[in-house]
Each structure stands twice: as structure tokens, then as C-alpha cells.
KOLKOL-854240 format. One record per residue: y, z, x of N, C-alpha, C in turn. Coordinates in pm, whole numbers, plus 50000, padded with zeros to 5 digits. Example, Ala and Ser with C-alpha at 12.3 -4.5 7.8 and 13.67 -1.06 7.14 Angstrom:
2
494315078051319495505078051230496705078051320 497755070851285498945071451367500035078751290 
end
This chain:
686
721384583369672722654578669618722974586869494 723594598369509723804607469399725064603869323 725054606869194726224605169110726254616469010 727444619568953727524630668859726574628668743 725924639568701724954638768592725674638468458 725444628168374726104627668244725464637668148 726214641168045725714650167943724614643467865 723504650767838722414645067761722824643467616 722444632467555722844629567419721614626067335 721714628467206720664624267112721134611367045 720994600567116721404587367063720374577167106 720274565967032719304555667070719544551167214 718464548867286718554545767428718364530767451 719384523767500719224509467525718514506267655 718334516067742717714513367872716224510967855 715544505167956714114502467943713314515067915 712294513667833711464525367798710604529967914 710514522168021709684525668135710494531468251 711804532568237712634537268349713094551568323 712924560168423713364574068415714594575968504 715314586568473716464590168555716124603168628 716454603868756716074615468838717344622968878 717584634768819718774642668856718504651268979 719574655269044719474664569157719614678869106 719244688169190719284702169147720704707169126 721714700069179723104704169160723754697569040 722964689968958723504683568839723924669268855 723914663868977724224649768996722974641368968 723154628068966722014619168948721644613269083 720404615369123719934610369252719554595669246 719044590969134718614576969121717714575369002 716784566169011715874563468901714464561368950 713584557868859712194554968892711564547468777 710394541668800709704534068696708374540968664 708064541568535706844548168490705654538968512 704534545068552703284537968575702194544268489 701034538068478699964543968398699554557668453 699054566168362698584579368403699684589468424 700874586768372701964596368387702564596968524 702394586768606702984586568740704294578868738 705114581468841706434575168852706624570468994 707054557769010707374552269141708874553069161 709294558469276710714559169309710854557769460 712074559469509712334558669652712174572569716 711734572869838711604585669909712964592169926 713994584269951715304590369973715904595469842 715434590469726715864595969598715284609969579 714034612069621713424625469615714194634969706 714534630269827715314638669917716644642469853 717314632569788718614635469726718474645069610 717384643769534717174652769420716934667069466 716284668569580715994681969634717074686869729 718144678869746719244681969838718724683769980 717744675270020717184675770155717824664670238 717944666470367718424655670454717424644070452 717914631970466717034620270470716214620570598 714974615670587714034614870700713754628670761 713704638670673713394652270721711904655170715 711104645070690709674647070677709284647970531 707984646670507707494646670369707564660670309 708054661870185708004674870117706554678870092 706374691170062705024696170037704454689669912 703144687669917702464682169800702674691369679 702994685469565703194693169444704594698269426 705504695069520706894699369504707424694869369 708064703969297708554700969162709994696069165 710294686769076711654682269054711764677468909 712964676568859713164672868719713424657968707 712984652268592713244638268560713704637568415 714524627768384714964625168247714164613468193 713374616068089712454605968033713094599767909 713114586467900713714580167782712814581667660 713444582167544712714583067418713564577867305 713044578067183713804572667069715144579567047 715244592567080716484599667060717334601167183 717004594467290717744595567415716864601267524 717494606767629716744612667740716284626867705 715124630467757714634644267747714204648767886 714484661267920714214666368054712754670468066 712084665568172710684669168201710574673068348 709434679068381709164682868520708114673468578 708304669868703707344661468774707034667768908 705864664268965705424669769093705134658369190 705484660569314705304650569417703824648869451 703374636369465702034633269512702134631169663 701734641269738701974641469882701384629869957 700124626069926699474615470004700104601769982 700944600069878701574587169851702944585869916 703404596469987704734595870051704734585470163 705704576470160705804565670260707244564970307 707534572170415708904572470465709324558970520 708394551770586708734538770644709094528670535 708324528570429708604519370319709554524970216 709974537670233710924544370144710424544569999 709154548769979708604550069844707924563469829 707864567969705707194580469673706664579569531 705604587569502705024588369369705144602569316 705494603469187705564616069117704554615769002 704144627768959703284628668841703934638268742 704094633468619704724641468516703814653168477 704434664768464703694676368412703664675668260 702654681568196702634681768050703924687767995 704424682067888705664686867830705864681167692 706954684867628707214679767493707464664667494 707024658567388707234644267376706184636167449 706204623267424705224614167485705694610067624 704724606167706705054600767837705754587267820 706594583467915707274570467904706284558867907 706684548067848705854535867845705714530167985 704494527268031704354521868167705014508168180 705594505868295706194492768323705084482568349 705364470268313704444459268343704824453568479 703994456068577704284451968714704004437068732 704904430468804704844415968815705054411868961 703994409769037704164405069176704664390569177 705864388469230706444375069227706874369869363 706734377869468707254373469597706524361269650 705204360469625704464348769671704994335969611 705304336369482705814324369416707224321069465 708054331369485709414328869534709364322369672 708474327269757708364321569891707824307369887 706864304669796706274291169788707274280869735 707954284569630708824274869563710214274169622 710654285069686712024285369735713054287069626 712604290069504713534291869391713834306669373 715114310769377715454324869353715024329069213 714714341869200714294347469072715444355269009 715974351068896717024358968829716464372068777 717164383168802716704396568763717894404568711 717554415968649718564425568604718114439668641 719084448168672718814462068709719744471068630 719194481068564720034491268500720064503568589 721264506768639721434518268727722464527868671 722754538468749723674549068706724754550568812 725774542168809726794542068916727574555168923 727734560169045728384573169065729864572769030 730514561369051731944560769032732344562368885 731444558868793731774559368651731344572268585 730334579068640729924591968588729664591868439 730384600968366730154602468221730624590468140 731354581268201731804569668125730654560368089 729534561268160728374552668133727134561368130 726944569468024725794578668021724454571668022 724394559467977723134552067980723074541968093 724054542068181724024533268296724644519768267 724674511368370725204497768361724184488068417 724264475768370723314465368410723974456068510 723304453568619723744443868719722794431968719 723344419968724722554407768732722484403268877 721324398868920721134395169059720054384469069 719764380469192718684371169221717884376269340 716574375669326715694378569439715474365369512 715934364569636715904351769707714774350769808 714084361769838712984361269934712924374070014 711944374670105711804386370191712994387170288 713394399570320714484401470415714984415770415 715994418370495716684431170511715814440970592 714684445570536713764454870604712364448870604 711494454570683710094450670683709494453470545 708934443070484708314444470353709274444870238 710604444070264711604444370157712024430170122 712704428970009713224416069963714734417069948 715384405469957716834405069950717294402369807 718254410569761718884408769632720304403569653 720644392569585722004387169590722654388669454 723884393769450724654394969327725794384969328 726134379969212727244370469201728554377869226 729444372169305730684379369340731644380869222 731474373069114732414373669004732004383568895 730874390568913730474400168810730994414068845 731334422168745731954435168774731004445868824 729714445168791728764455668829728084451868960 728094461169053727454459069183726444470169208 725624468269310724644478369346725364489369423 725454500969360726154512369421725284524769410 725864536269445725124548769437724684551369293 723414554769279722834557069147721854546269104 721744534969181720804524269148719474525669220 719394533869324718164534769403716994539369316 715854532969333714644536269258714574529969121 715664523869074715654517668941714884504368945 714274500968832713434489268826714224476268828 713674466268897714244452768902713404444268807 714014440168698713284433568590713554418568590 712494410368589712644395768587713204391268453 714154381868458714764376868336713784368868251 712854361768316712044352268241711034358968149 710364369668195709364375668108709434390968103 710454397068165710644411468153709774419968241 708934414168325708114422168414708934428268526 708464439568578709154446468686708614441368819 709494435768901709074429669027709294439069145 710024450169127710254459369236711224470169194 711644478369293712654488769271713754486969375 714964490769336716094489769429715884499869541 716074495269665715924504169781717274508969832 718184499669858719504503669908720454491969896 721734495169892722774485069895723294483570037 723854471870068724384469270201725904469870195 726504476970286727944478370291728454473670426 729724469770430730324465270555730054450770585 729584442770483729304428470507730564420170508 731714426070473732964418570472733834423370357 735084419070360736034423370256735544418870119 735424428270028735024425169891733554422469873 732744423869979731324420369970730434432569950 731004444669951730174456569936729464456469802 728154459369806727374459869683726884446469633 727244435469701726774422269659725434418769723 725054426169825723754424369889723004437569882 721694436769855720894448969845719474445769886 718714456469911717304455169945716464460069829 715394452869800714454456569695713084458469756 712374468669708710984470569749710084463769647 709454452269679708574445569583707384454269548 706884452969427705744461169384704514458269468 704384446069521703204443069602703304448669743 704474454369779704644460369912704394475369913 704014481269801703794495669792702294498369798 701774503669909700314505569922699734514869816 700494524969774699934534869682699694529469542 700264517869507700034512169373699364498569383 698734495669497698104482569515697054479969407 696364490569363695314488769262695904484769126 697184487769104697834483968978698424469868984 698704465169105699364452269122698364441169147 697244444169207696274433869245695834425869123 695784412769138695354403669030694384393669093 693114397569096692114389269165691994375569101 692014374968967691864362068899693044352868929 694254358568933695424350468967695324345269109 694904353769202694774349369340693754338169354 692644338969280691634328469286692154315269229 692904316069118693464303869059694464297569155 695324305669216696304300369310695624293669429 694534299669478693814293569589693164280469546 692684279969421692044267869371693034256569352 694204259569293695184249169262695994244869382 696064253369484696874250069601696404237769674 695134234469667694604222769737694424210569650 694954210669526694784199469434696084191669425 696024178669451697204170069438697654169469292 698954170369272699464171069136699134158469055 699134146969119698874134769045697494134668979 696574143069028695234143668971695174152068845 696224159868818696204168668700697404166268610 698014154468622699174151268536698844152568388 697684147568340697384149268197697374163968153 696894172768239696874187068204698294192468195 699164188068285700554192768280701254187968155 701054175468118701704170267997701174177367874 699894181067874699344188567762699994202367752 700284208467866700884221867866702344221567829 703014210067841704454209167814704764199567701 703794196567616704034186367513705024190967408 705254203967395706244208967301707644209167360 707794205367484709084205767551709614191767572 710934190267588711484176967618710954171767751 710954158667762710524152367887711434157068000 710874160168114711634165468226711194158768354 712104157968447711784152368578711344163568671 710194162068734709674172068826709214164968953 709124172569059708684166869186707584174869249 706594179169171705514187569223704634179569319 704214186269423703254180169516701834184969488 701704197569450700384203069424700324208669283 699104210869236698914216969105699434231269103 699424238069219699924251669226701424252169199 702174242269248703604241769220703864240269070 703074232069004703204230768859702854243868789 701794250468836701394263268778702504273768793 703124274368910704234283668932705374280868835 705684268168816706774264568724706434268268581 705214265968540704824268768402704834283768374 704574291968473704574306468451705964311668418 706984303768445708354307768415708784303768275 707954296368203708314291368071707754300367962 708384299867846707954307967733706674302267672 705954310667600704724306367534705034296067426 704044287867393704214277667292704114283267152 704194274567050704134279166911702834286566877 701744283366947700474289966921700324303166999 701344306867075701304319267150700674318267287 700164306567323699514305067454700564302467562 700524309967672701434307067784701144293167840 702174285667881701934272067932701004271668051 701044281868139700154281368256698694283168215 698444290068104697074291368054696584277968001 697434271167924697064257767876696774248667995 697604249568098697434241068216696094243768285 695784256368312694524259368381693324255468297 693404257268166692284253468080692084238368079 693184230968075693054216268075692614211168211 693064217568319692594213768452691094216368463 690624227168401689194230268405688364219168342 688914212468240688184201368178688154189168270 689184187868354689234176468445688474179068574 688284191968613687624195668738686514205668709 685354200968660684274210168622683804219168735 683964214868860683474222768972684214236068980 685464236568931686264248868937686414255268800 685594251368704685794255868568685724271068556 684764277468623684624291968611685854299368661 686374295168776687564301668832688774299568743 688954287168695690134283968616690084290968480 688924291168418688814297768288688844312968301 688454318068416688494332468436689904338068429 690904329668459692284334468453692654338168309 692374329468213692684332568073691844344268022 690574344668063689704355468016690164369168067 690854369468180691274382168237692534387568171 693204379268090694424383668022694084389967888 694894399467847694644406267721694974397567602 694474401167484694744393067364696214392767325 697004402767367698424402267337699144391667421 698594388367537699174377967623698544364367595 697254363967569696544351467541695794353167409 696354348467297695664349767167694304343067172 693274350267133691914345467150691594333667058 692104333566935691794322466845692464309566895 693694310566942694364298766998693634293967123 693114303267205692354299267323691064292267284 690414296967179689174290467134689464276167089 690544274167013690894260566968691224251567088 691914257167186692254249267305691004244767378 690034253567393688824249867465687964240067387 688134239567256687374230067174687964216067179 689194214767226689824201567233689194193367345 689154180067328688644171767438689584172067558 689084167267668689884167167792691114158467772 692244162167830693464154167814693304140667881 693944130767823693884117167877695094114467965 694974104968056696134101368138697284096868051 698524098968096699674095168014699704080167990 700054076467867700174062367832701464056767892 701614043567877702824037267927704044042967856 705154042967926706394048367870707004038367773 707734043667674708464035367579709904040367576 710834031267594712254034467588712824028667460 713214037467367713774033167240715294032567251 715864021267213717314019267213717714014667074 718484022867005718864020366866720354017666862 720764006266807722174002766791722514003466643 723254013666604723644015266465725064010166445 725294000966352726663996166328727544007566276 728764008266329729724018166283730664011866182 731014018966077731924013265977733324011666033 734094002865968735474000666010735703986166045 736963982366041737313968566074737523966666221 738023954966256738283951966396737013947966470 737033950766600735883947166684734633954666640 733513947866630732263954766594731963965766696 731603977566646731263988766731729913994366687 729214000566783727874005566758727724019366819 726944027566751726484040166810725114037366869 725014038467000723774035167071723064048167105 721864049667051721044061467080719774056967152 719354064967245718174061367323717334073767345 716044071467365715104082267394713924076467468 713534082867577712384078467656711184086767616 710104080067581708854086667544707804083267649 707194093767704706164091767806705294104167812 704014102067829703114113367848703064123067733 703294118467610703234127267495704474135367471 705554132667545706794139967525707934130067523 709154135167505710314126567496711534133667550 712474125867600713734131467646714614134767526 715584143667543716584145567437717344132667413 717834130367290718544117767261719784116267346 720044104167389721274100667461722114092267367 723374095667350724224089067251725504084167316 725924072067277727194066367323727694056767217 729004054767212729604045167120730284034367202 729944021967172730454010767250730823999467156 731673990567206731963978267137730873968067163 730983956767094729943946567108729853941467252 731013939967317730993934967454730373945167550 730443957967516729903968167605728453971567580 727853965667477726463968967443725483965167553 725553952967610724583949867718724693959367835 725923962667878726073971767990725533985567960 725753990467838725244003667801723724003567799 723113993067744721653992267739721063991667880 721683984067969721173983168106721313996368180 722374003868151722534016968213721464026668162 721124025568033720044033867977718724030768048 718464017868069717244013868139717234019368281 718374018668348718444023768486718164038768490 718744046368398718504060768395717034063968366 716414055968278714984058068250714144055368374 714514045168451713784042368575713884054168671 715074060068682715244071468772714414083368725 714384085768594713614096968542712124094968566 711614082968540710194080468563709854081068711 710814077368795710564077968938710424092068990 711084101768921710994115568963710014123568880 709524117768773708744125368677707294127168716 706544134568633705144137568664704214126268621 704394114368680703614102868639703084095768763 701814091768760701304083868874702044070568880 702674066968990703404054268996702444042669010 702804030768955703984028668874703674030868726 704654034868648704474036868506705064024868432 704244017068362704804005768286705664010968171 706764004068146707684008368041707963996767947 707843999267819708173989667715709523993267658 710383983167638711703985267579711653981767432 711913991467346711953989467201713413989367157 713903977767114715273976467067715293976266914 716073985266853716283985366709717693980066684 717773967766638719053960866630719373956866486 720653957166447721043951666317720863936566316 720803930966197720423916866183721253907266268 722593908066270723323898266351722913898666498 722743910566556722313911366696720863907166712 720043910566615718633907066621718463891866622 719223884966540719063870566527719673863166645 720733868766705721373861666815720553862266942 719813873166963718903874067077719613874267210 718933869167313719493868667447719173880667532 718493890967479718223903167555717343900267676 716353891667659715443888967771716143882667889 717323876567867718063870167976718983879768050 719193891867998720043901368069719443904568206 720313907368301719863910068438719863925168463 718753930268516718653944668543719603948168657 720023960768658720923965468762720143969668886 720653965769000719983968669127720943976069219 720423983369321721303991469407722273983369491 721863971569542722703964369638723043950269593 722093943269530722333929469492723253928769371 724003917769357724873916469240724093916169108 722913909669111722103908668990720633910069026 719883916268938718443917368956717723906868873 716413908868855715653899468775716013900968628 715553891268549715833891768406715033902968340 715643908868239715023920268172713673916368113 713543903868068712303899468005711123898768098 711363896768228710253896768324710033910568384 711073919068383710933932468439710183941768345 710313939668213709713948768116709183940967996 708253947367927707873942467795708973946067697 709413936467620710493938667524709943936567384 710163946267297709763945367157710993947867071 711253938966979712403940266890711973946466758 712913953466694712713959266562713993957166481 713843956166354715003954966265715543968766233 716823970866265717433983766232717423985966081 717753975466005717813976965859716433980365803 715423973065845714103975665788713553989265833 714013994365944713544007365991714284018865925 715594017165896716394028765858717264027065733 717654014965698718634013265590718044016965454 718804024065369718264028165238717864016465151 718694005865148718423994865055717303985565105 716663988965216715503981465264714203989365243 714233999265157713044007465137711883999265081 712183989264997711113980764944710433972865053 711203967965152710603960665264709733969965348 710163982365367709343991865442708023994565371 708093995765238706873998265163705913986565175 706433974165164705563962565176704983961465317 705773965165418705273964665555704143974765575 704303986665520703253996665535701963992265469 702073985665355700863980465289700173970165378 700943961365439700343951265527699693957765649 700353967765706699773974565821698473981665784 698463988265670697233995165627696123985165600 696433973865539695413963865510694873957865640 695743954865735695293949365863694423959465938 694803972365933694003982466000692633983965934 692603982765802691333984165731690413972265757 690973960265762690163948265781690023944465927 690833950566014690733947666157691403934866200 692083927866111692733915266144693793912366039 694673902966072695693898565979695903883565991 696363877365882696603862965881697873859465957 697893847466013699063842066082699603830565999 700873831065966701513820365889702803816565956 703163803765942704403798665997705343794365887 706623795665911707643791265816708483780365881 708593768665817709553758865868710963763665840 711903761165930713253766465912713953761265789 713503749765734714203744065619713713749765487 712773759165489712243764365364713313772365291 713533769465161714513777465084714073791965077 715013801265058714653815465057713553818864958 713633813564835712593816664738711243811664780 711193799264833709923793564879709363801464997 710243806165085709783813965200709133826965154 709733833765055709133845965004707783843164939 707693832164867706423828764803705343825964907 705713819365015704733815965118704183828365188 704923839265182704503851565252704023862365156 703713858565034703333868564934701973874864962 701083867765030699743873065056699863885565144 699403897265098699553909465178698723909465305 697793899865319696993899165441697743892965557 698903886765530699703880565636700323891565722 700013891565849700523901765941701433895966048 701373882766070702173876366173702823864066113 704113862266140704843850566092705573844366209 705423831166225706163823866327707213815366258 708373814466320709503806966262710023797366366 710143784766329710683774766419712183773866405 712913769466510714363768766504714833756766424 715913758366348716523747366277717533740366364 718143729966309719103722366388720293730866430 720753739666341721893747966375721563762766379 720323766366361719933780266365720023787266232 720753781866136720913788666008719593789265932 718823778365939717543778465869716603788865925 716563790266057715703800366118716153814366076 717463816566067717953829566024717503832665883 717583822965794717133825265656715643828365652 714863821065729713423823465729713083837165786 713783841165892713513854365951713883865565854 715013864365787715403874465691714373875265579 713893863765533712873863765427711593870765475 711173868165601709963874665653710153889665667 711353893965708711623908365717711583914765580 712193908265481712193913865345710793914165287 709963904465325708593904265274707723914865339 708223921565444707463932165508706443927465609 706563915065659705623910365761705863918565888 704853925165942705083934366054705473927666184 704963915466210705193908966339705813895266317 706913892666383707613879866373707813874266513 707643861166526707873854266652708783842466623 709883841366697710783830066677711453826566808 712073814866808712763810166927714263811866907 714903817867010716343819567005717003806067031 717893801966941718633789466961719743791767062 719783783367166720803784567269721593771667277 722853772367319723623760067333722963750667432 722923737767396722363727667485720883725467467 720233733267381718803731367359718603718867276 717853709367328717633696967257716543698167156 716253687167090715233687066985714033678767025 713913675167153712803666867194711483674267194 710403666967212709063672967216708403669067348 707633677667400706893674567521705563668267483 704873661767575703553655867544702593666667496 701793662867398700803672167346701363681767245 702623679767204703223688867108702843684566968 703543689866870703263686566731704533681466668 704413674866560705583670266488705413673766341 706533674066274706483677766134705963666066053 704973668765971704383658465889704913658765748 704363650665662704803650365524704603663965459 705563667665375705463680065300705743692265383 706363690565499706733702265579705583707865660 704393701665663703303706865745703463701865887 702593706865976702643702966117701353695866154 701503684866229700333677166270700203677666422 698933677666468698653677766611698703663466663 699363661466775699413648566839698713649366973 698173638167019697483638067146698433638067263 697853636667380698673636667500698313648267590 698433646167714698183657067809696753657167857 695783653167774694393652667814693763666267827 692423666767829691693679067846691773687967723 691303700567740691323710067630692723715967617 693273715467499694593720967474694493732167373 695333742167384695263753267289695593748667149 694903754067053695163751066913696223760466860 697013755966766698123763666712697743769566578 698383780266540698183785366406698723775566303 698383778066181698773769166074700283767066074 700703754566072702093749566075702993757666169 702423762766279703233770166376703953760666468 705143763966513705873755366606705173754766742 705363743966815704613742166940705023751567052 706193757667046706633765667159705843778567174 704993782067080704243794467089702813792267138 702523780567194701123777667224700563785867339 701413792567417700903801667521700893816067473 701383818567355701413831967301700363833667192 700313824167101699323824266993698663810566994 697473809667051696873796567071695493795467009 695153804266920693853803066855693913792766744 692813786266725692763776566617692543782666481 692123795466477691893801966348693223805866286 693153810466164694353813966090694633828966096 693953836266181694163850766185694073855766328 694573867666348694473874666475693943888666449 693133893766541692673907566526693843917166549 693663929466506694703939466527694943941566676 693883941266755694033942766899694833931166958 694583918966910695323907466960696793908066920 697063912966800698463914266759699163924666846 698493935866870699093946066955699263941567098 698533931167140698603926267277699683915667295 700353911667188701363901167198702493904667295 703023917267295704073920167394703613918167538 702383921667568701893919667704701763904867736 701243896967640701073882567664702423875767686 703413879367604704733873367621705343877467755 705163890067794705683894667923705043887068038 703723885268034703043877968140703453863268142 703683857568024704133843768018705513842468084 706383852268060707703851868122707603853168273 706733861868320706563863268465706033850368524 705053844368456704493831668504705543820668509 706453820468413707443809768407708463810968519 708633822868577709593824268685709123817568813 707843813768820707333806668937707593791668930 708153786768820708413772468804709853769468840 710153756768850711513752368878712353754568754 713363763468763714123766868643715003755268597 715133744668681715893732968637715043723368556 713743726068549712853717368473713183718668325 713593707968258713953709068116712793713568029 711543711768076710413716267995710473731367976 711013738268075711053752868068712413758068022 713463750568043714773755568005715143751667862 714523741567807714923737167674713833739167570 712593737867608711553737567506710503748367525 710223752167647709113761167669709523773567747 710793776967746711233788767819710863801167738 709903809267786709493821067708710593831667697 711633830667781712743840067767713553837267641 713363825367582714043821967456713193825367335 712023831167357711153834967246711323849867220 711583853267096711783867267056710553872066981 710173884567007709013890566941709453903566873 709283903966743709523916166665708183920766611 707813932966641706553938066589706643952966564 706113957466453705993971666421704543976066425 703663967766481702263971766495702103982466602 702803980966715702613990166827703614001566828 704664000966745705694011266748705194023866679 705694035666720705324047866649705844047566507 705174054266414705644054266276707074059366268 707834053766176709234057666162709354072466134 708444077866052708504092166019708294100766142 707534095766238707304103666360708524103366451 709334092666438710524091766521711644100566468 711884099866340713014107066283712624112366145 712684125366122712334130665991713314126365884 712804124065765713654119965655714314132065591 715564130765546716204141765476715554144065342 715704156265290715094159665162715644150965052 714764146164967715164138264853715574124164884 715194118865000715584105465037714384097765086 714354084765056713264076565105713634069565235 714864071165279715284064965403714994074465518 714654068865631714364076865749715424073565853 716544080965854717644077365944717364082266084 717964075866184717854080966321718724093266337 718494101166444719344112866466720774108566491 721724116866450723124113266460723834123266550 723354123866675723944133266770725404129566795 726234139866802727624137566834728464133666716 727934134166594728704130466477728374140066365 729354143666287729134152566175729164144666047 728514149965944728494143365815727324134265800 726994130465677725844121865652726094107665696 725014100565720725124086565761725634078265644 726494068265669726984059865560725854051865500 725854050965369724794043865299725174029565270 726344025265316726784011565287725924001865365 725833989265315725073979165390725673977265527 724853973165624725373971365760726463960865764 727523963065840728593953165847728103940465912 728713929365871728333916265927729023914866060 728233912666163728783912166298728503898666361 729363895366456729143883266533728083886066638 727403875866688726393878166791727023882766922 726163887167014726623891667144727323880367219 728333883567299728983873167379727973866467470 728053853267479727153845767564725883841567498 725603846467379724413842467307724803832567200 723893823367170724173813267070724263819666932 725323817266858725423823166724724413817066630 723763825666554722873821066447723393827166319 723963819166235724573824266113723533825766005 723703835865923722853838165807723753839665686 723373834065573724213835165454724433849765417 725633852565365725973866265330725003871965229 724563863865134723693869265032722343873365088 721933867265200720673871265262720843884265341 721973885765409722173897665490722383910065404 722873908665283723203920265201722223922765089 721233914265073720323915664959719143924264996 718483929764895717273937764913716153928964960 
end
């Protein structure tokens, strides 16, 4: 495919340092070639014929036949002489090898050969590539050539060749002057083959959109340069391993990346995918991390798997980073997923509005934040849609099914106090309503103000002290607050920093419980348990319950017979299936287990008659709310704090400007939930 030869220039060369240009003896350009180690050049046989002005398929030229090549360098192309290597001539495969003769300047930089056809055939994923050629139609207008973008879609066109597809909307096509030029992979810059020929006559406007490529692994004369024994052994080893057995290794290799949905069947499919990703911050390629972590999980294949990293050079696999990786313990299976849903009040009058942000955390990684703005009436629907999307992602993700998911809600005080989340119905594909959210998932509540608001920094500090003390002592005290306790008395009752759990009983109208809950939040108590007041809930007691005694304490009454669970100090009776120890403290493990216990209690309660007033009015665990910061990730780990600020705000995707520092607006509870009013001075005070 000859084209007019452009004038040589002394200018910086943007083309690859490993690609040469091959002119014909009449001054036109016959094509290109790629430099290999030892001063050799791979090109097409028909390019050699064109350079020598010989008819195609006229037989092999004599060994040592001389022809000129243009070698790239810092100042542009320089003309050198090359000689044909006769024994490497392959007319059937349309390839030839040249050897550069000694001359001025350095030899071109060898191309990094990248056999990729096996992976393309296994995965069925086209490989995006680029080719710099010298189109004949433009001649001197493009002295350094033009770049065409294409995809290698698999074997085809000729025996041993691969098919190149070009996008019809791009201006550069495969034309005369591209033959022999290197096909470079977009992902890591390796050369996967050379252009063989373009296809013409495929239809109106389709000329040059289809081409044939000779893959580097299809050239017998360079097989010794392409062969990768260690890679072949690793591929054979991973091909027979079910992906679910190496999920921890995959999550370790992708922990710096956002959570992604994958559908790998074998470990080899994961390995192929990881080879397309960029190296991590430590310089280690993800597939190296994967094979090393799989080696820790499968000692029988350790030598083969570790041999892959050892066979790579230090420029590809940094040795110090590899040493640190091998010193790490084996990766653990992914923990249960956590779905964080944050409702931030938006300033302004009228209907209460919220910016709802969500993020799914699973297997040591997290999805990018999802952001939406909704009114109060739209909040339940938005939250349920977030849960549905998380279910879909976990269903497709790299996790052994089923993956338990905990829902962490960060709500402003009015929404937190009104409750009702456990009663929401999950969305299902066909039925009008699914089961209640409280039985489908573990639900943990958090205070938006205590987590993020600037004027609650004192409460965050007190909470951290309590968490550190409980961790150091291995346990925390349990205290209960009667709803009628005045705010000052409630703060005094919770002054002991060893108190880690506070239970609050409902008042006649809910206002007392709201005051007590606000006091416990301000005091920094990490875990709170209370009952959501709902319309129609009576004030009766079931047999074996407790009643309020003199001085606001609680007394145990008989009834029911047999052994009955003991309650914490002055705790309300509705928590006897959640916290039933007779002691005044709970271990850190028991506190962290409260979400599971409440979830199991809710599941158990669904087996009873829901018309039974014992369960609908007094003992319905769906009316019990649990707020705990014992099991949640540290706030600093969720969202970095801005410089010079003690507040740790959530990310504000989709909005410009700093977060408002004003106190959260006072909002009405969610529709359908019983309103629990709190005095203004409690909602706005430190």
C-alpha cells in the first residue's frame, strides 16, 4: 500500500518510538513496521514487495536483500538500511523480518509485544486499539501519519488473522500506508499485532472500516519473543477455579476502586478483567495482587501463582511493594454489606425537603455516592428505591449469595424521633407490597446532627470518649430514662462516662420520650433504644411486666410463671427480648449484636397473629427503634473533614458551595407516622 513519501523533517516525533516507516525505492511510502529486540523489524511481506517495487506473491526475495527504513528519533525520522532475513519470510501469513544495518544514531526502541487474542476469545470483549499509519491520500499533509481508532473483535478474515472494526463516524480509516504498522492496545500500550490489509467493497461508505490484523502470537518467527510460560501456567491454574472461592482475593485486588457489579464464573475471568486495569497506588498491577492473594488461599498452587509476579521485571512489579503484599495475611471473606442512607435537611421554607445520599459498602469497597433531592412525602419511596438498587448490585456482584445487608439511616431529629421505617414495605417485582423493611434487613439508626452538624461537636466528643472507654473495659453500663425526667435531670443521670446504652420509655404523648432521647444524644450515649409512639397504642401492661414505682424507679411484678428475663435498671418492659440480662452492663460484643437480636425478634414476631394486641400495642418489635454508633464505621472514615473544621460533613455531590452551618430546620414527622414533638430549645441547643 504505497503512498507519496513526505519530506524528512527535524522536528519532535509524536509517533511511537518503536514504529519505523518503510519507503519504496521510487520515493513513495510502502508501509510501516515495528522494532523488535536485536535490531530486527517485523513488517508485512507485501510491504517489502512494495518497497522493492516487486509484484505481490512473486516469491521470497534473496536473503540479505537491502531496503531503506525511516527510524524515529528525538529529532524526527532518520534514514537507515535494513536487510531481509530470508528464513523468516512467510508469504502465507504475510510477514517478514528485517535486520537493521549499523548506522548513525541509536536503534529504535523495541515494542512491547502483548498477546491478547486468547483473552479476547475467552471474554468476548473487543479490545480498543489505535494505529498510526501513513495514508496515501494525504501525502505531505500528514508527514508523521494519522491515528485510527479501532477494536480487535476476534479471529477472522484470514487464517491466523484477526478482525479490526473501525467506528463509522471517525474520519481516519485503514487505507494505503497502514500495512505493517503496529496495533497498540489502549489499556496498557502494548503492541498486539500489525495491520495486514484493509477490506474494500463491503458496501457504500464502508471502505476502510474493516481490516485484518496479524496478531503477534500468529507470527512463527517471533514466537520466542511472545511466549509467556508463566502467564500460560497461571491461566491454566485459574481456569478451573470457581470465582466464588477467590472472592476475597478479588476484593483485595480492587479495594482502591469503587464497588462494581461483575458476573465472573471462574478466577481466570477475573484475572483477565484485572489485567485491563491500571496499577494501584503502590505500583502493583491488580492481576498481580489477585494471583498473590489467591496463592494464600490455595497453597497447592502457590508456586505457579507466585511465579507469575516473579517473572515480571521490577519496572512492572515493584519488588518492595511485592514483598509487603506477601507479608500480609490471607484475605478474609467479605463482610456483610452496609447501605448508608443520609437525609440532610435543605434550607428554605415550605414543604420540608432533603438531600438523600446513599452509598453501599461491601467487601472492603464502596459504590460512588448516589444523590437525590426529595420532599418529605417522597423520602420513603426514594429510600426503598435505593434499597432495591443495592439488592440488584449485590445480586450481580462478586459475593457468595446471600449477602446480608444492614441499613444505616442517618436522619435529622424530627425524622429520627417519628420513626416508622421498620414498617415500610420493600418493593417486589410482581406483588403490590413486600415484607416489612424491619424483617427484611437489620436497621440501624443514627443521628444526622450528632454525626455531622457543627454545633453538635461536643456530643461527638463525649460519644468518642464513651466508645473508647467501653472498648478499653470490654463492656458498658446500661441505664434507662423515664420519659418524664426533666432535661437537666436526664443529663445528670447519664453523666457517668461508662454508660454505653440508654433505654427510653414512651410518654403519654411522646413529648417526654423525645426530650429524653435528645438528652441522651447530647450526652454522647452511643446506643439508644426506644419505642416509637403510634396512634392507638394503649398504656396497658401485659402479665409479668413492670410498673413504675415510687421515685420514678421500676419494680418487677409477678405473673406468667417460670423463668422470666430480667430487665436492666429501670428499663421499660418492652425491651425484655432485646436486653434481658439482670446485670447493669453489656459487653461490647453484646452491644454490637443488638441489631441482629432486634432483627431476629422482628422475624419471630411475624409468625404470630398480627391482630393480637400483645404484639400490635405493647410488644411489637417493629415499634422499637435502635440507634447505635458502636457498629458503624468512624465518621472520619466515611467523610473527610474540611481543613480547619471539627465537623465531618457528608459529601455534597451535585451541589456547589459549602454546606450551611445553620441548625437543622424543624420538620414534621413522616406521613403516616405518629408525631413526636420535641421542644424547640431541645432541638436547637448544644
